[in-house]
Structures are given as C-alpha cells and as structure tokens.
N, C-alpha and C positions, 0 to 999 in steps of 0.2 A: 726542066724541073717544073714543081709546083710552083704557082704564082707567088706563093708566100715565101718561097727560097730566092726565086729570080735566077739569073744566070749565074751558074758557079763552074769553077774549074777544079778539079780534084786530082791529087798525086798521091801514088803509093808509092813506099821504098823499102829499102833494106833494113832501116832500124825499126821496123815494125809499126810504123805509125802512117796515116793518111792524112793529108794537109788539104783544107779547103779555103779555096781564094775566090776573091771578087774579081773577075776580069775587067768589070767597068770602073774599077776604082784602083788602077795600077798594079793589078794582081796583089792587092792587100790580103794578107793572111788573115782569115776570119776565125779558124779554129783548128786544133789538130786532135785527132782520136789514136788511142793506141791499141793494138792486140797484144801487149805484152803480157797479159793475163795467162796466154797459152805458155805455159812453163817448160818450154821446148824452143830450140833454134827454129827460128822461120824468117823468112823475108816475102813482102807482098809483092806479088807479080803483075796481076792484072785485076781491072775494074771494070765495071759497066754501071752506068746510071738507069734508074727505073725512069722511062720517058713519062713525062707529065706528073711523076710522083715525088716522094721526098726521102727515096731510099737509094743506097748504092751497095752493090755486092762486090767483094773482094776476094780474090783467090790467093793462096800462099803456096810456097814451095814445100810445105810438109803436107799438103793433101787437105787444108782447112779451106772452107768457104765462111766468110763473113758477110753479113746483112746488116748495115747499120741505118738507123733512121736519122737524117740529118736535121729533121724539124725537132724531134724528140731528144735528139743527141744521147742514142742509147742504141747498142747492139740487140737485134730481134732474133739474130741467128749465129751461132758460132760452133761449126761441128766439122770433124774430119770426114770427108765426103770421098776421098781418094786414097790410095795407098802410094801414090806418086805425087808429083809437083803438079799443081794446075797449071796447065799449059795454054788455056784459052778460056774466055767467059764472055756469054752474050746474054743480055737480059730482054726479052720478047714478051710484051702484055704481062701476062702473071707467071712467066716461066725463066727461070736462070737455068742456062745450060753450060756445063763446063767439060773441057776434054783434060786429059791427065796423061802423065808420062807412064801410068800404069795400064795405057791402052784401053781405057774406059771413057765412057761419057757418063754424066750425071745430070739428071732432069729434077730441078727443085721447084715445086709449085710455090708461088708468094701469093696468097689471098690478099686482097684489100685489108682485111682484118688480120693483123699480124699474131693473133692468139695461136695459129695453128699452121706450120709449116710442114710440107710432106715432101720426101725424096722418093724417088723411084730409081 
C-alpha cells in the first residue's frame, strides 16, 4: 500500500462490509465500510489491493464491483459488471480483472485519477 497507509489487512464478508485492520498493532480494527447502499441482497466475496496505491477492489455475489479509496474513505466505483457472482478478482497495474459465474471476464481500467473509470 501507499506509505501514507502503511501495511493493512482487509477482510470482506457476508454482512456487506469490509473491515480494515492494522497487523502491526495486534490486528486492531481501524475502520469499517459498508456496501449496504446497494438495495438488494449481496455478500462480498473477493478483494484485491492496489499495489503501492490507496485503493481496494471488492467483488460481490450479485455481480457488483466496488472500488474504495482507503485514504479518502470513499467509493470511487460501484457498478454491476456481471450477471452472475464475481468468482475471482485481481488488480495488476491500472487494471482490475474479474471472472464470474456468468462465464465472462471483465476488465476495468483504473487510472491514477479516479475521475473516469472505463470497463471493457
């Protein structure tokens, strides 16, 4: 992660939340963020951290992809990108790749500036 954040441990769960912990301080809970603003059932299944960055990508069983900026503490992307559950997720460079139960992959380009995200 970015030096301003240091080392972090992040978990995602069935209760539509992600929790951010400090592994250097006995895994002290730093903060929690929720995706419950999506008004339908979903559980968070996979996540990937932006290498050297400040953001985390999280996939959900309802096909949504969320990208959250841990420094700004805000969502910069939340959109259904699959018709099936997200079954895998990886963040490499400026690209987030997901695979899904709908037998498709999605490639989302994530620029350094978060004003514009593009999906293929």
